[in-house]
PyMOL Python script that loads the backbone (N, CA, C, O; Angstrom):
from pymol import cmd

cmd.read_pdbstr("""\
ATOM      1  N   MET A   1       0.811  -1.184   0.000  1.00  0.00           N
ATOM      2  CA  MET A   1       0.000   0.000   0.000  1.00  0.00           C
ATOM      3  C   MET A   1       0.866   1.263   0.000  1.00  0.00           C
ATOM      4  O   MET A   1       0.580   2.215  -0.727  1.00  0.00           O
ATOM      5  N   LYS A   2       1.906   1.269   0.803  1.00  0.00           N
ATOM      6  CA  LYS A   2       2.806   2.434   0.883  1.00  0.00           C
ATOM      7  C   LYS A   2       3.479   2.691  -0.464  1.00  0.00           C
ATOM      8  O   LYS A   2       3.597   3.837  -0.896  1.00  0.00           O
ATOM      9  N   GLU A   3       3.920   1.616  -1.124  1.00  0.00           N
ATOM     10  CA  GLU A   3       4.604   1.778  -2.410  1.00  0.00           C
ATOM     11  C   GLU A   3       3.666   2.395  -3.440  1.00  0.00           C
ATOM     12  O   GLU A   3       4.069   3.262  -4.215  1.00  0.00           O
ATOM     13  N   GLU A   4       2.433   1.951  -3.445  1.00  0.00           N
ATOM     14  CA  GLU A   4       1.448   2.493  -4.381  1.00  0.00           C
ATOM     15  C   GLU A   4       1.196   3.976  -4.099  1.00  0.00           C
ATOM     16  O   GLU A   4       1.085   4.777  -5.027  1.00  0.00           O
ATOM     17  N   GLU A   5       1.107   4.333  -2.840  1.00  0.00           N
ATOM     18  CA  GLU A   5       0.901   5.731  -2.451  1.00  0.00           C
ATOM     19  C   GLU A   5       2.086   6.592  -2.879  1.00  0.00           C
ATOM     20  O   GLU A   5       1.894   7.702  -3.375  1.00  0.00           O
ATOM     21  N   LEU A   6       3.297   6.097  -2.695  1.00  0.00           N
ATOM     22  CA  LEU A   6       4.494   6.839  -3.111  1.00  0.00           C
ATOM     23  C   LEU A   6       4.534   6.992  -4.626  1.00  0.00           C
ATOM     24  O   LEU A   6       4.898   8.050  -5.138  1.00  0.00           O
ATOM     25  N   ARG A   7       4.162   5.938  -5.340  1.00  0.00           N
ATOM     26  CA  ARG A   7       4.149   5.990  -6.803  1.00  0.00           C
ATOM     27  C   ARG A   7       3.146   7.042  -7.284  1.00  0.00           C
ATOM     28  O   ARG A   7       3.432   7.811  -8.203  1.00  0.00           O
ATOM     29  N   ILE A   8       1.987   7.066  -6.662  1.00  0.00           N
ATOM     30  CA  ILE A   8       0.963   8.044  -7.044  1.00  0.00           C
ATOM     31  C   ILE A   8       1.433   9.461  -6.737  1.00  0.00           C
ATOM     32  O   ILE A   8       1.229  10.367  -7.545  1.00  0.00           O
ATOM     33  N   ARG A   9       2.057   9.662  -5.588  1.00  0.00           N
ATOM     34  CA  ARG A   9       2.570  10.998  -5.240  1.00  0.00           C
ATOM     35  C   ARG A   9       3.633  11.457  -6.237  1.00  0.00           C
ATOM     36  O   ARG A   9       3.638  12.613  -6.662  1.00  0.00           O
ATOM     37  N   ARG A  10       4.531  10.545  -6.606  1.00  0.00           N
ATOM     38  CA  ARG A  10       5.564  10.894  -7.591  1.00  0.00           C
ATOM     39  C   ARG A  10       4.929  11.271  -8.923  1.00  0.00           C
ATOM     40  O   ARG A  10       5.341  12.235  -9.568  1.00  0.00           O
ATOM     41  N   GLU A  11       3.929  10.506  -9.325  1.00  0.00           N
ATOM     42  CA  GLU A  11       3.261  10.787 -10.596  1.00  0.00           C
ATOM     43  C   GLU A  11       2.539  12.133 -10.552  1.00  0.00           C
ATOM     44  O   GLU A  11       2.571  12.883 -11.528  1.00  0.00           O
ATOM     45  N   VAL A  12       1.897  12.442  -9.441  1.00  0.00           N
ATOM     46  CA  VAL A  12       1.216  13.736  -9.298  1.00  0.00           C
ATOM     47  C   VAL A  12       2.230  14.872  -9.364  1.00  0.00           C
ATOM     48  O   VAL A  12       1.991  15.877 -10.035  1.00  0.00           O
ATOM     49  N   LYS A  13       3.355  14.723  -8.677  1.00  0.00           N
ATOM     50  CA  LYS A  13       4.402  15.756  -8.719  1.00  0.00           C
ATOM     51  C   LYS A  13       4.941  15.920 -10.131  1.00  0.00           C
ATOM     52  O   LYS A  13       5.169  17.039 -10.591  1.00  0.00           O
ATOM     53  N   LYS A  14       5.143  14.800 -10.816  1.00  0.00           N
ATOM     54  CA  LYS A  14       5.666  14.839 -12.181  1.00  0.00           C
ATOM     55  C   LYS A  14       4.681  15.560 -13.108  1.00  0.00           C
ATOM     56  O   LYS A  14       5.080  16.422 -13.892  1.00  0.00           O
ATOM     57  N   GLN A  15       3.407  15.208 -13.016  1.00  0.00           N
ATOM     58  CA  GLN A  15       2.394  15.850 -13.856  1.00  0.00           C
ATOM     59  C   GLN A  15       2.260  17.336 -13.527  1.00  0.00           C
ATOM     60  O   GLN A  15       2.138  18.164 -14.429  1.00  0.00           O
ATOM     61  N   THR A  16       2.283  17.668 -12.257  1.00  0.00           N
ATOM     62  CA  THR A  16       2.179  19.070 -11.844  1.00  0.00           C
ATOM     63  C   THR A  16       3.352  19.879 -12.385  1.00  0.00           C
ATOM     64  O   THR A  16       3.170  20.988 -12.886  1.00  0.00           O
ATOM     65  N   ALA A  17       4.545  19.326 -12.284  1.00  0.00           N
ATOM     66  CA  ALA A  17       5.727  20.011 -12.824  1.00  0.00           C
ATOM     67  C   ALA A  17       5.583  20.205 -14.329  1.00  0.00           C
ATOM     68  O   ALA A  17       5.940  21.259 -14.856  1.00  0.00           O
ATOM     69  N   GLY A  18       5.065  19.201 -15.019  1.00  0.00           N
ATOM     70  CA  GLY A  18       4.853  19.317 -16.459  1.00  0.00           C
ATOM     71  C   GLY A  18       3.872  20.423 -16.805  1.00  0.00           C
ATOM     72  O   GLY A  18       4.090  21.181 -17.751  1.00  0.00           O
ATOM     73  N   TYR A  19       2.789  20.518 -16.037  1.00  0.00           N
ATOM     74  CA  TYR A  19       1.804  21.570 -16.285  1.00  0.00           C
ATOM     75  C   TYR A  19       2.382  22.955 -16.006  1.00  0.00           C
ATOM     76  O   TYR A  19       2.108  23.904 -16.740  1.00  0.00           O
ATOM     77  N   ILE A  20       3.169  23.070 -14.962  1.00  0.00           N
ATOM     78  CA  ILE A  20       3.786  24.358 -14.633  1.00  0.00           C
ATOM     79  C   ILE A  20       4.765  24.767 -15.732  1.00  0.00           C
ATOM     80  O   ILE A  20       4.788  25.927 -16.143  1.00  0.00           O
ATOM     81  N   LEU A  21       5.568  23.824 -16.205  1.00  0.00           N
ATOM     82  CA  LEU A  21       6.504  24.129 -17.289  1.00  0.00           C
ATOM     83  C   LEU A  21       5.761  24.503 -18.566  1.00  0.00           C
ATOM     84  O   LEU A  21       6.189  25.401 -19.291  1.00  0.00           O
ATOM     85  N   ALA A  22       4.658  23.826 -18.846  1.00  0.00           N
ATOM     86  CA  ALA A  22       3.860  24.170 -20.024  1.00  0.00           C
ATOM     87  C   ALA A  22       3.306  25.590 -19.903  1.00  0.00           C
ATOM     88  O   ALA A  22       3.265  26.325 -20.890  1.00  0.00           O
ATOM     89  N   ALA A  23       2.886  25.973 -18.710  1.00  0.00           N
ATOM     90  CA  ALA A  23       2.380  27.333 -18.498  1.00  0.00           C
ATOM     91  C   ALA A  23       3.482  28.364 -18.725  1.00  0.00           C
ATOM     92  O   ALA A  23       3.250  29.398 -19.351  1.00  0.00           O
ATOM     93  N   PHE A  24       4.680  28.081 -18.217  1.00  0.00           N
ATOM     94  CA  PHE A  24       5.800  28.991 -18.460  1.00  0.00           C
ATOM     95  C   PHE A  24       6.113  29.067 -19.955  1.00  0.00           C
ATOM     96  O   PHE A  24       6.397  30.143 -20.480  1.00  0.00           O
ATOM     97  N   GLY A  25       6.061  27.935 -20.629  1.00  0.00           N
ATOM     98  CA  GLY A  25       6.283  27.919 -22.074  1.00  0.00           C
ATOM     99  C   GLY A  25       5.253  28.760 -22.806  1.00  0.00           C
ATOM    100  O   GLY A  25       5.579  29.448 -23.773  1.00  0.00           O
ATOM    101  N   PHE A  26       4.021  28.706 -22.350  1.00  0.00           N
ATOM    102  CA  PHE A  26       2.958  29.506 -22.945  1.00  0.00           C
ATOM    103  C   PHE A  26       3.241  30.997 -22.774  1.00  0.00           C
ATOM    104  O   PHE A  26       3.068  31.773 -23.713  1.00  0.00           O
ATOM    105  N   VAL A  27       3.673  31.395 -21.591  1.00  0.00           N
ATOM    106  CA  VAL A  27       3.995  32.800 -21.324  1.00  0.00           C
ATOM    107  C   VAL A  27       5.158  33.251 -22.211  1.00  0.00           C
ATOM    108  O   VAL A  27       5.136  34.353 -22.759  1.00  0.00           O
ATOM    109  N   VAL A  28       6.161  32.402 -22.346  1.00  0.00           N
ATOM    110  CA  VAL A  28       7.296  32.728 -23.216  1.00  0.00           C
ATOM    111  C   VAL A  28       6.816  32.876 -24.659  1.00  0.00           C
ATOM    112  O   VAL A  28       7.237  33.787 -25.371  1.00  0.00           O
ATOM    113  N   GLY A  29       5.932  31.973 -25.080  1.00  0.00           N
ATOM    114  CA  GLY A  29       5.381  32.061 -26.432  1.00  0.00           C
ATOM    115  C   GLY A  29       4.628  33.362 -26.667  1.00  0.00           C
ATOM    116  O   GLY A  29       4.742  33.968 -27.732  1.00  0.00           O
ATOM    117  N   LEU A  30       3.866  33.787 -25.683  1.00  0.00           N
ATOM    118  CA  LEU A  30       3.153  35.063 -25.804  1.00  0.00           C
ATOM    119  C   LEU A  30       4.127  36.234 -25.913  1.00  0.00           C
ATOM    120  O   LEU A  30       3.900  37.170 -26.681  1.00  0.00           O
ATOM    121  N   ALA A  31       5.205  36.177 -25.146  1.00  0.00           N
ATOM    122  CA  ALA A  31       6.203  37.252 -25.203  1.00  0.00           C
ATOM    123  C   ALA A  31       6.851  37.308 -26.586  1.00  0.00           C
ATOM    124  O   ALA A  31       7.022  38.386 -27.155  1.00  0.00           O
ATOM    125  N   TRP A  32       7.210  36.139 -27.122  1.00  0.00           N
ATOM    126  CA  TRP A  32       7.813  36.107 -28.455  1.00  0.00           C
ATOM    127  C   TRP A  32       6.808  36.534 -29.520  1.00  0.00           C
ATOM    128  O   TRP A  32       7.171  37.201 -30.488  1.00  0.00           O
ATOM    129  N   ASN A  33       5.567  36.157 -29.346  1.00  0.00           N
ATOM    130  CA  ASN A  33       4.522  36.561 -30.275  1.00  0.00           C
ATOM    131  C   ASN A  33       4.468  38.080 -30.376  1.00  0.00           C
ATOM    132  O   ASN A  33       4.442  38.634 -31.475  1.00  0.00           O
ATOM    133  N   ASP A  34       4.453  38.742 -29.243  1.00  0.00           N
ATOM    134  CA  ASP A  34       4.402  40.201 -29.221  1.00  0.00           C
ATOM    135  C   ASP A  34       5.674  40.806 -29.812  1.00  0.00           C
ATOM    136  O   ASP A  34       5.613  41.779 -30.564  1.00  0.00           O
ATOM    137  N   ALA A  35       6.819  40.230 -29.470  1.00  0.00           N
ATOM    138  CA  ALA A  35       8.090  40.756 -29.984  1.00  0.00           C
ATOM    139  C   ALA A  35       8.164  40.637 -31.506  1.00  0.00           C
ATOM    140  O   ALA A  35       8.604  41.569 -32.179  1.00  0.00           O
ATOM    141  N   ILE A  36       7.743  39.511 -32.043  1.00  0.00           N
ATOM    142  CA  ILE A  36       7.804  39.318 -33.495  1.00  0.00           C
ATOM    143  C   ILE A  36       6.820  40.240 -34.201  1.00  0.00           C
ATOM    144  O   ILE A  36       7.147  40.821 -35.235  1.00  0.00           O
ATOM    145  N   LYS A  37       5.629  40.379 -33.656  1.00  0.00           N
ATOM    146  CA  LYS A  37       4.657  41.302 -34.256  1.00  0.00           C
ATOM    147  C   LYS A  37       5.201  42.729 -34.274  1.00  0.00           C
ATOM    148  O   LYS A  37       5.075  43.432 -35.277  1.00  0.00           O
ATOM    149  N   THR A  38       5.803  43.152 -33.171  1.00  0.00           N
ATOM    150  CA  THR A  38       6.364  44.500 -33.092  1.00  0.00           C
ATOM    151  C   THR A  38       7.493  44.673 -34.095  1.00  0.00           C
ATOM    152  O   THR A  38       7.594  45.715 -34.742  1.00  0.00           O
ATOM    153  N   PHE A  39       8.344  43.661 -34.230  1.00  0.00           N
ATOM    154  CA  PHE A  39       9.443  43.716 -35.195  1.00  0.00           C
ATOM    155  C   PHE A  39       8.911  43.863 -36.617  1.00  0.00           C
ATOM    156  O   PHE A  39       9.431  44.664 -37.393  1.00  0.00           O
ATOM    157  N   ILE A  40       7.887  43.101 -36.961  1.00  0.00           N
ATOM    158  CA  ILE A  40       7.321  43.177 -38.311  1.00  0.00           C
ATOM    159  C   ILE A  40       6.677  44.541 -38.545  1.00  0.00           C
ATOM    160  O   ILE A  40       6.842  45.131 -39.612  1.00  0.00           O
ATOM    161  N   GLU A  41       5.949  45.041 -37.557  1.00  0.00           N
ATOM    162  CA  GLU A  41       5.332  46.362 -37.697  1.00  0.00           C
ATOM    163  C   GLU A  41       6.389  47.451 -37.857  1.00  0.00           C
ATOM    164  O   GLU A  41       6.183  48.415 -38.595  1.00  0.00           O
ATOM    165  N   TYR A  42       7.515  47.299 -37.169  1.00  0.00           N
ATOM    166  CA  TYR A  42       8.601  48.273 -37.266  1.00  0.00           C
ATOM    167  C   TYR A  42       9.313  48.155 -38.615  1.00  0.00           C
ATOM    168  O   TYR A  42       9.624  49.164 -39.248  1.00  0.00           O
ATOM    169  N   SER A  43       9.568  46.926 -39.049  1.00  0.00           N
ATOM    170  CA  SER A  43      10.314  46.694 -40.290  1.00  0.00           C
ATOM    171  C   SER A  43       9.486  46.997 -41.528  1.00  0.00           C
ATOM    172  O   SER A  43      10.013  47.491 -42.525  1.00  0.00           O
ATOM    173  N   PHE A  44       8.212  46.708 -41.471  1.00  0.00           N
ATOM    174  CA  PHE A  44       7.310  46.930 -42.596  1.00  0.00           C
ATOM    175  C   PHE A  44       6.177  47.838 -42.123  1.00  0.00           C
ATOM    176  O   PHE A  44       5.128  47.354 -41.699  1.00  0.00           O
ATOM    177  N   PRO A  45       6.385  49.146 -42.195  1.00  0.00           N
ATOM    178  CA  PRO A  45       5.399  50.081 -41.619  1.00  0.00           C
ATOM    179  C   PRO A  45       4.090  50.117 -42.413  1.00  0.00           C
ATOM    180  O   PRO A  45       3.732  51.132 -43.011  1.00  0.00           O
ATOM    181  N   LEU A  46       3.398  48.996 -42.402  1.00  0.00           N
ATOM    182  CA  LEU A  46       2.087  48.902 -43.028  1.00  0.00           C
ATOM    183  C   LEU A  46       1.043  48.933 -41.925  1.00  0.00           C
ATOM    184  O   LEU A  46       1.370  48.903 -40.739  1.00  0.00           O
ATOM    185  N   ASN A  47      -0.168  48.990 -42.319  1.00  0.00           N
ATOM    186  CA  ASN A  47      -1.246  48.844 -41.344  1.00  0.00           C
ATOM    187  C   ASN A  47      -1.113  47.458 -40.727  1.00  0.00           C
ATOM    188  O   ASN A  47      -1.020  46.465 -41.447  1.00  0.00           O
ATOM    189  N   LYS A  48      -1.103  47.385 -39.402  1.00  0.00           N
ATOM    190  CA  LYS A  48      -0.852  46.101 -38.744  1.00  0.00           C
ATOM    191  C   LYS A  48      -1.949  45.080 -39.015  1.00  0.00           C
ATOM    192  O   LYS A  48      -1.752  43.887 -38.782  1.00  0.00           O
ATOM    193  N   ASP A  49      -3.099  45.530 -39.503  1.00  0.00           N
ATOM    194  CA  ASP A  49      -4.179  44.612 -39.838  1.00  0.00           C
ATOM    195  C   ASP A  49      -4.208  44.275 -41.325  1.00  0.00           C
ATOM    196  O   ASP A  49      -5.143  43.629 -41.797  1.00  0.00           O
ATOM    197  N   SER A  50      -3.188  44.709 -42.065  1.00  0.00           N
ATOM    198  CA  SER A  50      -3.170  44.426 -43.496  1.00  0.00           C
ATOM    199  C   SER A  50      -2.870  42.952 -43.726  1.00  0.00           C
ATOM    200  O   SER A  50      -2.230  42.295 -42.905  1.00  0.00           O
ATOM    201  N   ILE A  51      -3.338  42.456 -44.844  1.00  0.00           N
ATOM    202  CA  ILE A  51      -3.146  41.041 -45.172  1.00  0.00           C
ATOM    203  C   ILE A  51      -1.663  40.736 -45.359  1.00  0.00           C
ATOM    204  O   ILE A  51      -1.211  39.647 -45.005  1.00  0.00           O
ATOM    205  N   LEU A  52      -0.904  41.675 -45.908  1.00  0.00           N
ATOM    206  CA  LEU A  52       0.524  41.429 -46.114  1.00  0.00           C
ATOM    207  C   LEU A  52       1.252  41.262 -44.787  1.00  0.00           C
ATOM    208  O   LEU A  52       2.078  40.361 -44.644  1.00  0.00           O
ATOM    209  N   ALA A  53       0.957  42.111 -43.825  1.00  0.00           N
ATOM    210  CA  ALA A  53       1.598  41.994 -42.512  1.00  0.00           C
ATOM    211  C   ALA A  53       1.236  40.669 -41.848  1.00  0.00           C
ATOM    212  O   ALA A  53       2.088  40.028 -41.233  1.00  0.00           O
ATOM    213  N   LYS A  54      -0.014  40.261 -41.969  1.00  0.00           N
ATOM    214  CA  LYS A  54      -0.436  38.993 -41.371  1.00  0.00           C
ATOM    215  C   LYS A  54       0.216  37.804 -42.068  1.00  0.00           C
ATOM    216  O   LYS A  54       0.588  36.831 -41.412  1.00  0.00           O
ATOM    217  N   LEU A  55       0.358  37.871 -43.386  1.00  0.00           N
ATOM    218  CA  LEU A  55       1.019  36.783 -44.116  1.00  0.00           C
ATOM    219  C   LEU A  55       2.496  36.685 -43.746  1.00  0.00           C
ATOM    220  O   LEU A  55       3.015  35.588 -43.542  1.00  0.00           O
ATOM    221  N   ILE A  56       3.166  37.821 -43.660  1.00  0.00           N
ATOM    222  CA  ILE A  56       4.577  37.817 -43.259  1.00  0.00           C
ATOM    223  C   ILE A  56       4.718  37.197 -41.880  1.00  0.00           C
ATOM    224  O   ILE A  56       5.599  36.367 -41.654  1.00  0.00           O
ATOM    225  N   TYR A  57       3.858  37.594 -40.968  1.00  0.00           N
ATOM    226  CA  TYR A  57       3.894  37.055 -39.604  1.00  0.00           C
ATOM    227  C   TYR A  57       3.645  35.545 -39.613  1.00  0.00           C
ATOM    228  O   TYR A  57       4.358  34.795 -38.945  1.00  0.00           O
ATOM    229  N   ALA A  58       2.643  35.100 -40.361  1.00  0.00           N
ATOM    230  CA  ALA A  58       2.317  33.669 -40.410  1.00  0.00           C
ATOM    231  C   ALA A  58       3.474  32.859 -40.982  1.00  0.00           C
ATOM    232  O   ALA A  58       3.804  31.801 -40.447  1.00  0.00           O
ATOM    233  N   PHE A  59       4.097  33.333 -42.057  1.00  0.00           N
ATOM    234  CA  PHE A  59       5.229  32.609 -42.639  1.00  0.00           C
ATOM    235  C   PHE A  59       6.419  32.571 -41.684  1.00  0.00           C
ATOM    236  O   PHE A  59       7.082  31.542 -41.555  1.00  0.00           O
ATOM    237  N   LEU A  60       6.685  33.676 -41.027  1.00  0.00           N
ATOM    238  CA  LEU A  60       7.807  33.725 -40.094  1.00  0.00           C
ATOM    239  C   LEU A  60       7.595  32.760 -38.929  1.00  0.00           C
ATOM    240  O   LEU A  60       8.505  32.011 -38.574  1.00  0.00           O
ATOM    241  N   ILE A  61       6.422  32.771 -38.342  1.00  0.00           N
ATOM    242  CA  ILE A  61       6.122  31.871 -37.226  1.00  0.00           C
ATOM    243  C   ILE A  61       6.178  30.419 -37.687  1.00  0.00           C
ATOM    244  O   ILE A  61       6.726  29.569 -36.984  1.00  0.00           O
ATOM    245  N   THR A  62       5.620  30.123 -38.854  1.00  0.00           N
ATOM    246  CA  THR A  62       5.657  28.755 -39.377  1.00  0.00           C
ATOM    247  C   THR A  62       7.089  28.289 -39.559  1.00  0.00           C
ATOM    248  O   THR A  62       7.424  27.163 -39.193  1.00  0.00           O
ATOM    249  N   PHE A  63       7.933  29.134 -40.116  1.00  0.00           N
ATOM    250  CA  PHE A  63       9.336  28.790 -40.330  1.00  0.00           C
ATOM    251  C   PHE A  63      10.033  28.489 -39.007  1.00  0.00           C
ATOM    252  O   PHE A  63      10.758  27.500 -38.897  1.00  0.00           O
ATOM    253  N   ILE A  64       9.820  29.327 -38.017  1.00  0.00           N
ATOM    254  CA  ILE A  64      10.455  29.133 -36.705  1.00  0.00           C
ATOM    255  C   ILE A  64       9.977  27.842 -36.060  1.00  0.00           C
ATOM    256  O   ILE A  64      10.779  27.092 -35.504  1.00  0.00           O
ATOM    257  N   VAL A  65       8.680  27.576 -36.128  1.00  0.00           N
ATOM    258  CA  VAL A  65       8.135  26.362 -35.510  1.00  0.00           C
ATOM    259  C   VAL A  65       8.647  25.111 -36.217  1.00  0.00           C
ATOM    260  O   VAL A  65       8.961  24.119 -35.559  1.00  0.00           O
ATOM    261  N   VAL A  66       8.736  25.142 -37.533  1.00  0.00           N
ATOM    262  CA  VAL A  66       9.257  23.984 -38.271  1.00  0.00           C
ATOM    263  C   VAL A  66      10.712  23.729 -37.894  1.00  0.00           C
ATOM    264  O   VAL A  66      11.094  22.582 -37.661  1.00  0.00           O
ATOM    265  N   LEU A  67      11.525  24.772 -37.830  1.00  0.00           N
ATOM    266  CA  LEU A  67      12.927  24.597 -37.431  1.00  0.00           C
ATOM    267  C   LEU A  67      13.041  24.022 -36.022  1.00  0.00           C
ATOM    268  O   LEU A  67      13.831  23.108 -35.787  1.00  0.00           O
ATOM    269  N   ALA A  68      12.267  24.547 -35.097  1.00  0.00           N
ATOM    270  CA  ALA A  68      12.306  24.051 -33.718  1.00  0.00           C
ATOM    271  C   ALA A  68      11.853  22.601 -33.648  1.00  0.00           C
ATOM    272  O   ALA A  68      12.446  21.803 -32.922  1.00  0.00           O
ATOM    273  N   THR A  69      10.812  22.249 -34.393  1.00  0.00           N
ATOM    274  CA  THR A  69      10.310  20.877 -34.387  1.00  0.00           C
ATOM    275  C   THR A  69      11.345  19.912 -34.937  1.00  0.00           C
ATOM    276  O   THR A  69      11.579  18.855 -34.351  1.00  0.00           O
ATOM    277  N   VAL A  70      11.962  20.259 -36.047  1.00  0.00           N
ATOM    278  CA  VAL A  70      12.991  19.396 -36.634  1.00  0.00           C
ATOM    279  C   VAL A  70      14.146  19.216 -35.660  1.00  0.00           C
ATOM    280  O   VAL A  70      14.655  18.107 -35.496  1.00  0.00           O
ATOM    281  N   TYR A  71      14.559  20.291 -35.019  1.00  0.00           N
ATOM    282  CA  TYR A  71      15.657  20.215 -34.055  1.00  0.00           C
ATOM    283  C   TYR A  71      15.313  19.281 -32.902  1.00  0.00           C
ATOM    284  O   TYR A  71      16.113  18.417 -32.544  1.00  0.00           O
ATOM    285  N   PHE A  72      14.135  19.448 -32.321  1.00  0.00           N
ATOM    286  CA  PHE A  72      13.753  18.631 -31.169  1.00  0.00           C
ATOM    287  C   PHE A  72      13.547  17.172 -31.546  1.00  0.00           C
ATOM    288  O   PHE A  72      13.894  16.283 -30.769  1.00  0.00           O
ATOM    289  N   VAL A  73      12.991  16.908 -32.720  1.00  0.00           N
ATOM    290  CA  VAL A  73      12.797  15.520 -33.151  1.00  0.00           C
ATOM    291  C   VAL A  73      14.144  14.843 -33.358  1.00  0.00           C
ATOM    292  O   VAL A  73      14.339  13.709 -32.920  1.00  0.00           O
ATOM    293  N   LYS A  74      15.073  15.521 -34.019  1.00  0.00           N
ATOM    294  CA  LYS A  74      16.407  14.940 -34.223  1.00  0.00           C
ATOM    295  C   LYS A  74      17.110  14.717 -32.896  1.00  0.00           C
ATOM    296  O   LYS A  74      17.745  13.682 -32.694  1.00  0.00           O
ATOM    297  N   SER A  75      17.002  15.669 -32.000  1.00  0.00           N
ATOM    298  CA  SER A  75      17.629  15.540 -30.691  1.00  0.00           C
ATOM    299  C   SER A  75      17.053  14.355 -29.928  1.00  0.00           C
ATOM    300  O   SER A  75      17.793  13.592 -29.308  1.00  0.00           O
ATOM    301  N   THR A  76      15.750  14.203 -29.973  1.00  0.00           N
ATOM    302  CA  THR A  76      15.096  13.087 -29.286  1.00  0.00           C
ATOM    303  C   THR A  76      15.493  11.758 -29.902  1.00  0.00           C
ATOM    304  O   THR A  76      15.750  10.792 -29.183  1.00  0.00           O
ATOM    305  N   GLU A  77      15.547  11.698 -31.229  1.00  0.00           N
ATOM    306  CA  GLU A  77      15.944  10.458 -31.900  1.00  0.00           C
ATOM    307  C   GLU A  77      17.373  10.078 -31.539  1.00  0.00           C
ATOM    308  O   GLU A  77      17.666   8.903 -31.316  1.00  0.00           O
ATOM    309  N   GLU A  78      18.266  11.066 -31.479  1.00  0.00           N
ATOM    310  CA  GLU A  78      19.657  10.782 -31.117  1.00  0.00           C
ATOM    311  C   GLU A  78      19.754  10.244 -29.696  1.00  0.00           C
ATOM    312  O   GLU A  78      20.517   9.313 -29.438  1.00  0.00           O
ATOM    313  N   LYS A  79      18.998  10.810 -28.784  1.00  0.00           N
ATOM    314  CA  LYS A  79      19.012  10.335 -27.398  1.00  0.00           C
ATOM    315  C   LYS A  79      18.460   8.922 -27.302  1.00  0.00           C
ATOM    316  O   LYS A  79      18.969   8.106 -26.533  1.00  0.00           O
ATOM    317  N   LEU A  80      17.421   8.628 -28.077  1.00  0.00           N
ATOM    318  CA  LEU A  80      16.864   7.277 -28.062  1.00  0.00           C
ATOM    319  C   LEU A  80      17.859   6.266 -28.620  1.00  0.00           C
ATOM    320  O   LEU A  80      17.968   5.151 -28.111  1.00  0.00           O
ATOM    321  N   GLU A  81      18.588   6.656 -29.670  1.00  0.00           N
ATOM    322  CA  GLU A  81      19.593   5.764 -30.246  1.00  0.00           C
ATOM    323  C   GLU A  81      20.740   5.520 -29.271  1.00  0.00           C
ATOM    324  O   GLU A  81      21.279   4.415 -29.205  1.00  0.00           O
ATOM    325  N   GLU A  82      21.112   6.552 -28.515  1.00  0.00           N
ATOM    326  CA  GLU A  82      22.181   6.398 -27.527  1.00  0.00           C
ATOM    327  C   GLU A  82      21.776   5.431 -26.421  1.00  0.00           C
ATOM    328  O   GLU A  82      22.613   4.689 -25.906  1.00  0.00           O
ATOM    329  N   ASN A  83      20.509   5.437 -26.058  1.00  0.00           N
ATOM    330  CA  ASN A  83      20.029   4.567 -24.988  1.00  0.00           C
ATOM    331  C   ASN A  83      19.878   3.120 -25.437  1.00  0.00           C
ATOM    332  O   ASN A  83      19.832   2.220 -24.598  1.00  0.00           O
ATOM    333  N   ASN A  84      19.800   2.881 -26.727  1.00  0.00           N
ATOM    334  CA  ASN A  84      19.645   1.502 -27.226  1.00  0.00           C
ATOM    335  C   ASN A  84      20.947   0.854 -27.455  1.00  0.00           C
ATOM    336  O   ASN A  84      20.995  -0.303 -27.874  1.00  0.00           O
TER     337      ASN A  84
END
""", "prot")
cmd.dss("prot")
cmd.show_as("cartoon", "prot")
cmd.util.cbc("prot")
cmd.orient("prot")
């Protein structure tokens, strides 16, 4: 019974830590979102609601997310190969 209780407590702590880290990641994402929007508005002084500004922003964010995803997937695959 004690072992099961300890296992459950560890799992709750692990999940809670994951949720807290995800929340921090969300806040960081919001900060970068604002920074990138401001950079685009400064670099391309168009109406911030123009379709061109929104397209530039969408392409830039997509490019960054694809690069980050490829990096993390490769890193994870390398770690899995090292463990095998």
